[in-house]
C-alpha positions in Angstrom: 16.8 17.9 169.3 19.2 20.2 170.4 18.5 24.1 170.3 22.2 25.1 170.1 23.3 26.2 166.4 19.5 26.2 165.5 19.1 28.9 162.2 16.3 29.1 159.8 16.9 28.3 156.0 17.2 31.5 154.1 14.2 31.5 151.7 12.3 29.0 154.0 10.0 28.3 156.5 12.3 25.6 157.5 15.1 25.7 160.2 18.7 23.8 160.0 21.2 23.3 162.2 24.6 25.3 161.4 27.1 22.4 161.6 29.7 24.4 159.5 29.7 26.8 163.3 29.7 24.0 165.2 33.0 22.7 164.2 34.6 25.7 163.5 33.7 27.0 167.3 36.5 24.0 167.9 39.0 24.3 165.0 38.7 27.3 162.9 38.7 26.5 159.4 38.6 22.9 159.5 34.8 22.3 158.3 36.7 22.8 154.7 39.0 19.7 154.6 36.3 17.8 156.2 34.9 15.1 153.7 31.5 14.4 152.8 30.7 11.4 154.6 32.4 13.6 157.7 30.2 16.6 157.2 26.7 14.3 157.1 27.7 12.8 160.5 28.7 16.3 162.0 25.3 16.9 161.3 23.3 14.8 163.0 25.7 14.7 166.0 24.7 18.6 166.1 21.4 17.8 165.8 20.9 15.2 168.2 24.0 14.6 170.6 23.7 15.5 174.3 25.5 18.3 174.6 28.1 16.8 177.1 29.4 14.4 174.3 29.2 16.7 171.2 33.2 18.4 171.6 34.4 14.9 172.0 32.7 13.6 169.5 33.4 16.2 167.1 36.8 16.1 167.7 36.8 12.1 166.0 35.7 13.9 162.9 37.8 17.1 162.8 40.6 15.4 163.9 39.8 11.5 162.1 40.6 10.0 165.1 39.2 6.6 165.8 39.5 6.2 169.9 35.8 6.9 171.0 32.7 6.0 170.0 30.0 8.3 169.0 26.1 8.1 168.1 24.7 7.9 164.9 20.8 8.3 164.6 19.5 6.9 161.0 16.5 9.1 159.9 14.6 5.8 159.0 14.9 2.0 158.2 14.2 0.7 154.7 13.7 -3.3 154.8 12.7 -6.1 152.2 10.6 -8.8 153.0 12.9 -11.2 154.2 15.0 -9.7 156.5 12.6 -6.8 157.2 10.0 -9.6 158.2 12.5 -11.7 160.4 13.0 -8.4 162.5 9.4 -8.0 162.7 8.8 -11.8 164.1 11.7 -10.8 166.5 9.7 -7.6 168.0 6.3 -9.8 168.0 8.3 -12.5 170.1 9.8 -9.8 171.7 6.3 -8.5 172.3 5.5 -12.1 173.7 8.2 -12.0 176.0 7.9 -8.8 177.7 4.2 -9.7 178.2 5.2 -13.1 180.0 7.2 -10.9 182.2 4.5 -8.6 182.8 5.4 -5.8 180.3 2.8 -3.7 178.3 3.5 -5.4 174.9 2.2 -2.8 172.7 5.0 -0.4 173.7 7.4 -1.9 172.1 7.2 -0.3 168.1 10.1 1.0 165.8 10.6 4.6 166.7 12.2 5.4 163.5 10.3 5.6 160.5 10.4 1.7 159.0 9.6 1.1 155.2 9.2 -2.3 154.1 9.2 -3.6 150.5 8.1 -7.2 149.8 10.8 -7.9 147.0 12.7 -10.8 148.0 9.9 -13.8 147.4 8.9 -14.4 143.9 10.7 -17.2 141.9 10.7 -17.2 138.1 8.6 -20.3 137.7 7.1 -18.8 134.1 9.7 -18.0 131.9 9.7 -14.6 130.0 8.6 -16.4 127.1 5.1 -17.5 128.8 3.2 -14.5 127.8 1.2 -14.9 131.2 4.8 -15.1 133.4 3.7 -12.0 135.4 0.1 -13.0 136.2 1.5 -17.0 136.9 4.5 -15.9 139.3 2.6 -13.5 141.5 0.3 -16.2 142.1 2.6 -18.8 143.0 4.6 -16.1 145.0 0.9 -15.3 146.9 0.2 -19.1 147.1 3.4 -20.2 148.4 3.7 -17.2 151.1 0.6 -16.9 152.9 1.7 -17.3 156.0 4.4 -14.3 155.7 2.0 -11.9 153.7 -0.8 -12.0 156.6 1.9 -11.6 159.4 3.4 -8.6 157.4 -0.1 -6.9 157.0 -0.5 -7.6 160.8 2.6 -5.7 161.4 1.1 -3.0 159.2 -1.9 -2.6 161.6 -0.1 -3.1 165.2 3.5 -1.7 165.1 3.3 2.2 164.7 5.8 3.8 162.3 6.0 0.8 159.8 4.7 1.2 155.8 4.6 -2.1 153.9 5.0 -1.7 149.9 3.1 -5.2 149.2 4.9 -7.6 146.8 4.7 -6.6 143.2 5.6 -3.9 142.8 9.6 -3.7 142.7 12.8 -3.7 144.3 13.5 -2.2 147.4 16.5 -0.3 146.6 15.3 0.9 143.1 12.2 2.5 144.9 14.5 4.1 147.7 15.9 5.7 144.4 13.2 6.3 142.4 11.0 7.5 145.4 11.8 7.1 148.8 14.6 9.1 150.0 14.1 12.9 149.8 17.9 13.6 149.8 16.9 16.1 152.7 14.3 15.2 155.0 12.2 17.8 157.2 10.7 16.6 160.4 8.8 19.0 163.0 10.1 22.4 160.9 13.7 21.2 160.4 15.6 20.0 157.3 18.2 17.7 157.6 20.2 15.5 155.2 18.4 11.9 154.8 20.4 8.9 156.2 19.1 4.8 156.3 19.9 2.0 157.4 18.7 -1.3 155.1 18.6 -5.0 155.9 20.6 -5.4 152.5 24.0 -5.0 152.0 23.6 -3.2 148.5 21.6 -0.4 150.6 24.3 2.2 149.4 22.7 2.1 146.0 21.2 5.4 147.4 24.1 6.8 148.0 24.5 7.9 144.2 21.9 10.7 145.2 24.4 11.7 148.5 22.5 9.8 150.2 24.4 8.1 153.1 22.8 4.9 153.2 24.4 1.8 154.9 23.5 -2.1 154.7 23.4 -3.8 158.2 22.3 -6.8 159.4 18.7 -7.5 160.7 19.8 -7.4 164.2 21.3 -4.1 164.1 18.3 -2.8 162.4 16.1 -3.7 165.2 18.2 -1.6 167.4 18.5 1.0 165.4 14.5 0.6 164.7 13.5 0.6 168.7 14.9 3.9 168.6 18.8 3.5 170.1 21.7 4.9 168.1 24.0 2.7 166.2 26.9 3.4 167.8 30.0 3.7 165.6 33.9 4.8 165.2 35.0 7.1 162.1 35.3 5.1 159.6 38.2 4.9 157.2 37.3 7.7 154.4 38.9 7.2 151.2 38.6 9.6 147.9 37.9 8.2 144.6 39.0 10.7 141.9 37.6 9.5 138.8 38.7 10.7 135.7 38.1 10.5 132.0 34.8 9.2 130.2 33.3 6.0 129.2 34.3 4.9 125.8 31.6 4.6 123.4 29.6 1.3 123.6 30.7 0.4 127.2 28.2 0.0 129.8 27.8 1.1 133.6 28.2 -2.7 134.3 31.5 -2.9 132.3 32.4 0.1 134.8 31.1 -1.1 137.7 32.9 -4.5 137.3 36.0 -2.8 136.6 35.8 -0.4 139.6 35.2 -3.3 142.0 38.2 -5.2 140.8 40.3 -2.3 140.9 39.2 -1.6 144.8 39.0 -5.2 146.1 42.8 -4.7 145.1 43.3 -1.3 146.9 41.9 -3.2 150.0 38.6 -1.2 150.9 37.1 -3.4 153.2 34.9 -1.5 155.5 36.1 2.1 154.4 33.3 5.0 153.4 34.4 5.8 149.7 33.8 8.9 148.3 33.6 9.3 144.6 34.7 12.8 142.5 36.3 14.4 139.9 35.4 15.4 136.5 35.0 11.5 135.4 32.2 11.6 138.1 30.5 14.7 137.1 29.8 13.1 133.7 27.7 10.0 135.5 24.2 10.2 135.3 22.6 9.2 138.4 21.9 5.8 136.9 25.6 5.6 136.3 26.1 6.4 139.6 23.7 3.7 141.2 25.4 0.8 139.4 28.6 2.1 141.1 27.2 2.4 144.6 25.3 -0.5 144.4 28.2 -2.8 144.2 29.7 -1.2 147.1 29.5 -4.2 148.9 31.3 -6.2 146.1 34.6 -4.4 146.8 34.1 -4.6 150.2 32.8 -1.0 151.3 30.6 0.0 153.5 29.6 3.5 151.8 29.9 4.4 147.8 28.9 8.4 148.3 28.7 11.3 145.8 28.4 14.6 146.0 25.2 16.3 145.6 25.2 18.6 142.0 23.6 19.0 139.1 23.2 15.5 138.4 21.4 14.7 141.7 18.8 17.7 140.7 18.5 16.3 137.2 17.9 13.2 138.4 15.1 14.7 141.4 13.1 16.4 138.3 13.4 13.3 136.1 11.8 10.9 138.9 8.6 13.4 139.2 9.6 14.9 142.6 7.9 17.8 143.5 9.5 21.4 142.9 10.0 22.6 146.4 11.6 19.3 147.3 14.2 19.9 144.5 14.6 23.6 145.3 14.9 22.4 148.8 17.6 19.9 148.3 19.7 22.7 146.2 19.1 25.2 149.0 20.5 23.4 151.8 23.0 21.5 150.3 24.9 24.9 148.9 24.2 26.4 152.2 25.6 23.7 154.5 28.6 22.3 152.6 27.1 19.4 150.7 27.1 20.9 147.1 29.8 19.5 145.2 31.5 22.9 144.8 32.0 23.0 148.5 34.5 20.2 148.7 37.0 21.0 146.7 39.2 21.3 150.0 38.1 18.2 151.7 41.1 15.9 152.4 41.2 12.1 153.0 43.2 9.2 154.3 44.0 8.0 151.0 43.1 8.9 147.5 42.6 6.5 144.8 42.6 7.2 141.0 40.3 5.1 138.3 40.5 6.0 134.9 37.1 5.4 133.2 38.7 5.7 129.8 40.3 2.5 130.4 37.4 0.0 130.7 36.5 -2.1 128.4 33.7 -4.6 127.4 33.5 -6.7 130.9 32.1 -9.8 132.8 32.4 -10.9 136.3 32.7 -14.6 137.5 32.6 -17.3 138.0 31.7 -17.3 141.5 33.1 -13.7 142.3 31.8 -10.4 141.5 35.0 -8.8 141.4 36.8 -11.3 139.5 36.9 -9.3 136.5 36.4 -11.4 132.9 37.2 -8.9 129.9 35.2 -10.4 127.4 38.2 -9.7 124.4 40.0 -12.2 126.6 37.5 -14.9 126.4 39.2 -16.6 123.6 42.4 -17.7 126.4 40.4 -17.6 129.4 39.6 -21.5 129.2 36.0 -20.5 129.6 35.9 -19.9 125.6 36.2 -22.0 122.8 35.6 -25.5 122.0 32.8 -23.9 119.9 32.9 -27.2 116.7 32.2 -29.3 120.0 29.4 -27.2 121.2 27.7 -26.9 117.7 27.9 -30.5 116.8 26.5 -31.1 120.5 23.9 -28.0 118.9 23.4 -30.3 115.4 22.2 -33.1 117.7 19.9 -31.4 119.6 21.6 -31.9 122.9 23.0 -28.9 124.9 26.8 -28.4 124.7 28.7 -28.4 127.8 28.7 -24.8 129.4 25.3 -24.4 128.3 24.0 -21.0 129.5 20.8 -22.4 131.0 19.5 -19.3 132.7 19.9 -15.4 131.1 18.4 -13.2 133.3 17.8 -9.2 132.9 17.5 -8.7 136.5 18.5 -6.9 139.9 18.6 -2.9 140.5 22.0 -2.7 140.0 20.9 -2.5 136.5 17.3 -2.1 135.8 17.6 1.6 137.8 19.9 2.6 135.5 17.5 3.1 132.0 20.5 3.4 129.9 21.3 -0.2 130.9 17.5 -1.3 130.3 17.3 0.7 127.1 20.7 -0.6 125.6 19.3 -4.3 126.4 16.2 -3.5 124.3 17.8 -2.1 121.5 19.4 -5.4 121.1 17.0 -7.1 121.3 15.6 -5.4 118.4 18.4 -5.7 116.3 18.9 -9.5 117.0 15.5 -9.8 115.6 15.5 -7.8 112.7 18.4 -10.4 111.5 16.5 -13.5 112.7 18.2 -14.3 115.6 16.9 -16.3 118.4 17.4 -17.6 121.9 18.8 -21.3 122.3 16.0 -23.4 123.3 17.6 -24.3 126.5 18.1 -20.9 128.0 15.6 -19.9 130.2 14.9 -16.1 129.9 13.8 -13.7 132.6 13.5 -10.0 132.8 12.5 -8.5 136.3 13.0 -4.7 136.2 12.9 -3.3 140.0 10.3 -0.4 139.2 7.0 -0.5 137.2 8.4 2.6 135.3 10.6 0.7 133.3 7.9 -1.2 131.4 6.1 2.2 131.1 9.5 3.7 129.1 9.8 0.2 127.1 7.0 0.4 125.8 7.1 4.2 125.1 10.1 3.3 123.0 8.6 0.3 121.3 11.4 -2.0 123.1 9.3 -4.5 125.4 7.9 -6.2 122.4 11.6 -6.6 120.9 12.6 -7.8 124.5 9.2 -10.3 124.5 10.4 -11.7 121.2 13.7 -12.9 122.5 11.8 -14.4 125.6 12.8 -11.3 127.9 9.0 -10.9 128.7 8.6 -9.4 132.3 8.4 -12.0 135.0 7.8 -9.9 138.2 8.8 -7.0 139.6 11.3 -8.1 142.2 14.6 -9.7 142.7 14.7 -12.6 141.3 17.3 -14.3 139.6 19.9 -12.3 141.8 18.6 -13.3 144.8 18.6 -17.0 144.1 15.2 -17.4 143.2 15.7 -18.5 139.4 13.1 -21.0 139.8 12.6 -24.4 138.3 14.2 -25.6 135.4 12.3 -27.4 132.1 12.3 -31.1 133.5 13.5 -32.1 130.2 16.5 -29.7 130.7 17.4 -30.6 134.3 17.2 -33.9 133.4 19.7 -33.8 130.8 22.1 -31.8 133.0 21.7 -34.6 135.8 22.1 -37.3 132.8 25.2 -35.9 131.0 26.6 -33.8 134.3 27.1 -31.0 132.3 28.7 -27.9 133.0 25.7 -25.4 133.1 26.0 -21.8 133.6 23.6 -18.5 134.3 24.5 -15.3 132.8 22.4 -12.4 135.1 22.8 -8.3 135.2 22.7 -9.0 139.0 25.2 -8.4 141.4 26.3 -11.5 143.3 27.6 -14.9 141.4 28.4 -17.2 144.8 28.9 -20.9 144.5 25.5 -22.7 144.0 23.5 -19.3 144.8 21.8 -18.4 141.3 20.6 -22.4 140.7 21.4 -25.7 141.9 22.2 -26.6 138.5 24.2 -23.8 137.2 27.7 -24.9 138.5 28.9 -21.3 137.5 27.4 -17.8 136.7 28.7 -15.0 135.8 27.7 -11.2 135.4 27.2 -9.3 132.9 25.3 -5.6 131.7 21.7 -6.1 130.3 22.5 -6.3 126.3 25.6 -8.7 127.1 22.7 -11.0 128.9 20.6 -10.9 125.5 23.4 -11.7 124.0 24.8 -14.5 126.0 20.8 -15.9 125.4 21.0 -15.9 121.7 25.0 -17.7 122.0 23.4 -20.3 124.0 27.1 -21.0 125.4 29.6 -19.6 127.8 32.3 -22.0 125.9 31.7 -18.7 123.1 33.6 -16.0 122.1 31.2 -13.5 122.8 33.4 -10.3 120.5 34.2 -12.7 117.8 32.1 -15.7 116.9 29.1 -15.7 115.0 25.6 -15.5 116.9 24.1 -16.8 114.0 23.5 -15.7 109.7 21.6 -13.3 108.1 19.4 -13.4 105.1 22.5 -13.7 102.8 24.4 -16.1 105.0 26.5 -13.6 106.5 28.1 -14.3 109.9 26.4 -11.9 112.5 28.9 -11.0 115.8 27.9 -8.6 118.6 29.1 -5.5 116.8 26.3 -6.0 114.2 23.6 -5.6 117.2 25.5 -3.4 120.0 24.1 0.2 119.8 25.7 3.6 119.8 25.6 5.7 122.1 23.9 7.9 120.8 20.7 5.9 120.1 20.8 5.1 123.6 20.9 8.5 124.7 18.3 9.6 122.5 15.4 7.0 123.4 16.4 7.6 127.1 15.8 11.3 126.7 12.2 11.0 124.5 11.0 7.9 126.0 11.9 8.6 130.1 9.6 11.2 131.6 8.4 12.4 135.1 5.0 11.6 134.9 5.7 7.9 134.5 7.3 8.0 138.0 4.1 9.9 139.3 1.9 7.2 137.6 3.5 4.9 139.3 4.6 6.0 142.7 1.9 8.5 143.6 -0.7 5.7 144.3 1.6 3.3 145.6 2.5 5.2 148.5 -1.1 6.6 148.9 -1.3 4.1 152.1 -5.0 5.7 152.9 -6.2 4.6 156.6 -5.2 1.6 158.2 -7.1 -0.2 160.9 -5.3 -1.5 163.9 -4.9 -4.8 164.7 -7.4 -6.2 168.0 -4.2 -7.4 169.9 -0.7 -6.3 170.0 0.3 -10.1 170.7 0.5 -12.0 167.1 -1.6 -15.5 167.3 1.0 -18.0 165.9 0.0 -20.9 164.2 1.6 -23.8 165.3 1.7 -25.5 161.7 3.1 -22.7 160.0 6.4 -23.3 158.2 6.9 -19.7 158.0 6.3 -17.8 160.8 7.1 -19.0 164.3 7.3 -17.5 167.5 10.8 -16.9 167.8 13.0 -18.7 171.0 15.4 -16.2 171.6 14.9 -15.8 175.2 14.3 -19.4 176.7 15.7 -23.0 176.5 19.6 -22.9 175.6 19.9 -19.7 174.6 19.0 -18.5 177.7 21.6 -20.2 179.7 25.4 -19.3 180.1 27.9 -19.7 177.7 30.9 -21.1 179.1 32.9 -21.1 176.3 34.9 -24.0 178.2 35.6 -27.3 175.9 34.3 -26.2 172.3 34.4 -28.2 169.8 34.6 -27.0 165.9 31.4 -27.7 163.8 33.2 -26.6 160.8 37.3 -25.7 160.5 37.3 -23.5 157.1 38.9 -21.3 154.7 39.0 -17.9 153.4 36.0 -15.7 151.6 33.7 -17.9 153.7 30.0 -16.4 152.4 26.7 -15.9 153.5 25.5 -18.4 151.1 27.6 -20.8 152.6 26.7 -20.0 156.0 23.0 -19.8 155.3 21.9 -20.4 151.6 19.2 -18.5 150.3 18.1 -20.3 146.8 15.5 -23.1 146.2 15.2 -25.8 149.3 15.8 -29.3 147.5 13.6 -32.6 148.8 17.1 -34.2 149.6 18.0 -31.3 151.9 17.5 -31.2 155.8 15.4 -28.2 155.3 13.6 -30.2 152.1 12.8 -33.3 154.8 11.6 -31.3 157.6 9.1 -29.1 155.2 8.2 -33.0 153.8 7.2 -34.2 157.4 5.2 -30.9 157.9 3.1 -31.7 154.6 3.8 -29.6 152.5 3.9 -30.4 148.7 8.1 -30.3 146.6 6.3 -27.7 144.5 6.0 -25.3 147.2 9.0 -25.6 149.2 9.9 -22.1 148.3 13.4 -20.9 149.3 15.2 -20.7 152.1 15.3 -17.1 152.3 11.5 -17.3 152.5 11.2 -19.3 155.6 13.3 -17.4 158.0 10.5 -16.2 160.1 10.2 -20.2 161.2 13.2 -20.9 163.3 12.5 -24.8 162.8 13.2 -24.4 159.0 15.9 -21.9 158.7 18.3 -23.2 161.1 18.1 -26.6 159.2 19.7 -24.5 156.2 23.0 -23.7 158.6 25.9 -24.9 156.4 23.6 -26.1 154.0 25.1 -25.1 151.2 26.5 -28.2 148.4 29.0 -26.1 148.0 30.8 -25.8 151.4 34.2 -27.4 151.7 35.0 -28.3 155.6 38.1 -29.2 156.3 37.1 -31.3 158.7 35.9 -34.1 156.2 38.4 -35.6 153.6 38.6 -38.1 151.3 41.8 -39.9 153.1 41.3 -43.4 154.7 41.4 -41.7 158.5 38.9 -38.9 157.5 41.7 -36.2 158.4 43.9 -36.3 155.4 43.3 -36.2 151.7 41.2 -33.8 149.2 38.5 -32.0 151.2 35.1 -33.5 150.3 32.6 -31.1 149.3 29.1 -30.1 150.6 27.2 -30.1 153.8 29.3 -32.1 155.9 31.1 -32.4 159.5 32.4 -34.8 161.7 31.1 -35.5 165.1 33.6 -35.8 167.7 35.3 -37.3 169.5 33.7 -40.3 168.0 35.3 -38.9 164.3 32.3 -40.1 162.7 31.4 -37.7 159.7 27.6 -37.4 158.8 25.7 -34.3 157.2 25.4 -30.9 158.9 22.4 -30.9 160.4 22.5 -34.4 161.8 25.7 -33.4 163.4 23.8 -30.3 164.9 21.4 -32.0 166.3 24.0 -34.6 168.1 25.5 -32.0 169.5 22.2 -30.0 170.8 21.0 -33.2 172.1 24.7 -33.6 174.3 24.6 -29.6 175.1 27.7 -29.3 173.6 29.4 -26.0 173.1 30.4 -25.8 169.5 33.0 -23.1 167.8 33.9 -22.5 164.3 37.4 -22.0 162.8 37.6 -19.9 159.8 40.1 -18.2 157.3 39.8 -14.3 155.6 36.9 -12.2 155.4 34.6 -14.8 157.0 30.5 -13.8 156.6 31.1 -11.7 153.3 28.1 -11.6 151.5 24.8 -10.7 151.9 23.9 -9.0 155.2 21.9 -12.0 156.4 20.9 -12.0 160.3 20.4 -16.2 159.5 23.9 -16.7 158.9 24.7 -15.8 162.7 21.1 -17.1 164.2 21.8 -20.2 162.7 25.5 -21.3 164.3 24.0 -19.6 167.6 21.1 -21.9 167.6 23.5 -24.7 166.7 25.3 -23.7 169.9 28.1 -22.1 168.6 29.4 -19.4 171.3 32.6 -18.3 169.7 33.9 -18.2 166.0 38.1 -18.0 165.5 38.5 -16.4 162.2 41.6 -14.2 160.6 38.9 -11.7 159.7 35.1 -10.8 159.5 32.8 -9.2 156.8 31.6 -5.9 159.1 28.1 -7.1 158.5 28.1 -10.5 159.4 30.8 -9.4 162.7 28.1 -7.2 163.9 25.2 -9.8 163.3 27.4 -12.3 165.1 27.7 -10.0 168.3 23.9 -9.4 167.8 23.3 -12.9 168.3 25.6 -13.0 171.6 28.6 -15.4 169.5 32.0 -13.9 170.1 34.2 -12.9 167.4 37.7 -13.8 167.8 40.7 -12.9 165.4 43.9 -14.4 164.8 46.8 -12.8 165.7 48.8 -11.3 162.0 50.2 -14.1 160.5 48.9 -16.9 162.4 46.0 -19.1 160.8 44.2 -22.5 161.4 46.8 -23.7 159.1 50.0 -22.6 161.5 48.0 -24.2 164.3 47.3 -27.3 162.2 44.0 -27.5 163.4 41.8 -30.5 162.0 38.5 -30.3 164.1 39.3 -32.8 166.3 40.7 -30.7 169.0 38.8 -28.7 171.9 38.9 -25.2 172.6 38.7 -22.6 175.8 38.9 -19.0 176.0 40.3 -17.1 178.8 41.0 -13.3 179.7 38.8 -10.3 180.2 36.4 -9.6 177.4 36.4 -5.9 176.8 36.5 -3.8 173.3 39.4 -5.1 171.6 41.3 -6.9 174.0 43.8 -9.4 174.3 42.6 -12.8 174.7 44.1 -16.6 174.9 42.6 -19.6 173.4 43.5 -22.7 175.1 43.4 -25.6 172.2 43.8 -28.9 174.0 44.8 -31.8 170.5 43.0 -35.2 170.8 46.5 -36.4 172.2 46.0 -34.0 175.3 48.6 -31.7 174.1 47.4 -28.1 175.3 48.4 -25.2 172.6 47.5 -21.5 174.1 46.5 -19.2 170.8 46.2 -15.5 171.4 43.5 -13.6 169.8 41.8 -10.4 169.3 38.3 -10.1 171.5 36.6 -8.5 167.6 33.8 -6.5 170.3 34.9 -3.0 168.7 33.0 -1.2 170.8 31.5 -0.4 174.9 27.9 -1.0 173.3 29.0 -4.3 171.6 30.0 -5.5 175.1 27.0 -4.2 176.7 24.8 -6.4 174.2 27.1 -9.6 174.0 27.1 -9.4 177.6 23.1 -9.9 178.0 23.2 -12.4 175.1 22.2 -10.7 172.1 20.1 -7.3 170.7 16.6 -9.3 171.5 17.8 -10.2 175.3 19.8 -6.8 176.1 16.3 -5.0 175.0 14.1 -6.7 177.1 16.5 -6.3 180.1 16.6 -2.7 179.5 13.0 -2.5 178.7 11.8 -4.4 181.8 13.7 -2.3 183.9 12.7 1.2 182.8 9.2 0.5 182.9 9.3 -1.5 186.4 
């Protein structure tokens, strides 16, 4: 820690680093112009950066330059159990690799405080209308995940700087917001801004508090855990001025879906956004968190709000210690992080969004930025056919367009008390009027925090939700993470037999094809109260604003406006029922971790029979060999918007899948196959998920007689060359692995968007993919590819797989010097022998990335460097 610019924080016994003085020493008057992001980054440079790098690094911020790398040292790492466990499996494997080469494995530990919350493992097997749902789901979760949970417990006792919050306690982002983030950290007598990286793309949820929190891939998180800085260049920082106020009856969900559409259209990919203005001032932290949570949906990296009175009020509401609340205000005002000190901040762009323009919205199908105004449902093509639907219901059958899943889920919404209370009030009014959920709708309620249960009970609303089938099924991600559980077999069989267009409605943040449930052909995002309404309607072919949800005792039709609460009703219950002592009641014992007994050995005792935890192979076999990037054959040729759900799905494993066949061979009963996500600590299962999404459209597989023309087939398929034989993706991967055939993937724009999923990169690397050429990459996925030693290359603007008529029968060589942003040439040889040169840009963006890539990936680089330093 540097001593320059260190001062005492007035009125405390703490010091701080005077970033303003350091910046002004370079350019007088420049600090006032810095955006919030730049001030946060500048502070950690002044506190942590080597003196010989400090001036040049600060100049990047002062003059908005993006030509040099500078280090970022996040204060902590936050993990959910899937990627967090996978990262720790990698570190346990790294210990083995170090020990195999004579090093001391006990020295391999996270250096940065790491918090792991088990929240991604619970499936909704028992629905919300089962009175014992919570206990049943937790029992199933523990049984299915025994190997995983035992490994996580070992990590807690073996690795230093790892804290674990076990299953059944809530969602990482909501716990981060309500408890874990202090907003201002204190260590070794120094106060500084809390910052973190998280192994989930929705880590910016806590940006609502003014905390710079970024979602990263598991591999990048491992780098930070091990004490290495995350090398970065100054991002594009865009101001978003919020004006106006939300209309009566409009929820934060409606607002964020409108903002997501707006920002997607404004092309804010990878930018750091800062929300400000009178509109921002009027939003509660709960409302802000809903907006910040969906940062990846509008394509940005961060969605920050300034520290202001709303921040202070929220810290008090959530039971933080008075001394900590006072420190946050004191520090923010002293260092220029308080809202009033940012009036002169200058941005590369400023966008304006009017909150008063927002009406009631949903999003879907398939994309969270595809806004769908509920007022337009009649003309959208999704609704109507209502008479037909009613006729089917009269026969006792599900209508086409049936809502088979209605889930109040996800920290996006359940960390906002207004949204949760609104759902409870809709349920209460519906119950009073005699409305019920349709019998085919699988309902569930999974808050991201146990506090929600307390304030709903206090308000008398939990019983109202339970009466409509929205009992608490768990405190976890559930349906939002694709863990919606099995359907009633009768419902499932009818969907299959009649080939119904079945749908899901959830208050989550992702609705990509195939994510929510295999039998839900499409999914729609909606606010919690709207989810309740759709459980009553039972079908998407329904005008939710105008059509009748049922009749009252006098036979009068009941519509949405009859059960929708007023803002005053919502606000009164939030004011009287959400109390600081509730947060203290839940979180004080949760974070009292007690004394932890140290593990007997620094090396994990791997179980060869486990399908959840297996020693990783990244230092041996093909991965230890040379990447030639010669004579590569395409594994897939793909279009735009390929998501990590296409690359490595997270939903339930079906028996007919490659992973299902493997688990069956290993002796697991089908009901315990669990999800793809839960098996990511076992590469033998996880690699069989590569491109296993049944909605995949691989342009190499078409319905023409030659297999190269006609419509693209849907499914986990590819074509093995040079034979031209079409087969299931996993069988093709096995074939190519046996041949030691290097592979390439060719894709369109926004490759790898969606959840930060390291297995989307690990799976293709284990398959033998050495290079990916795309029109563009999602930020986190690109860094994961680099971390696995896969070379990302970008077409020159205006050129695509289509302009080069790539059909998958070609071979590819990469030529040129690999350097940050260098120009390379891909030599493509067609099946007829024709040679085509394709100019591409190397998307290794920094010298640090080249350093990692040259070693074969993050883990290989660390092992090499560790052994050199400790030899």
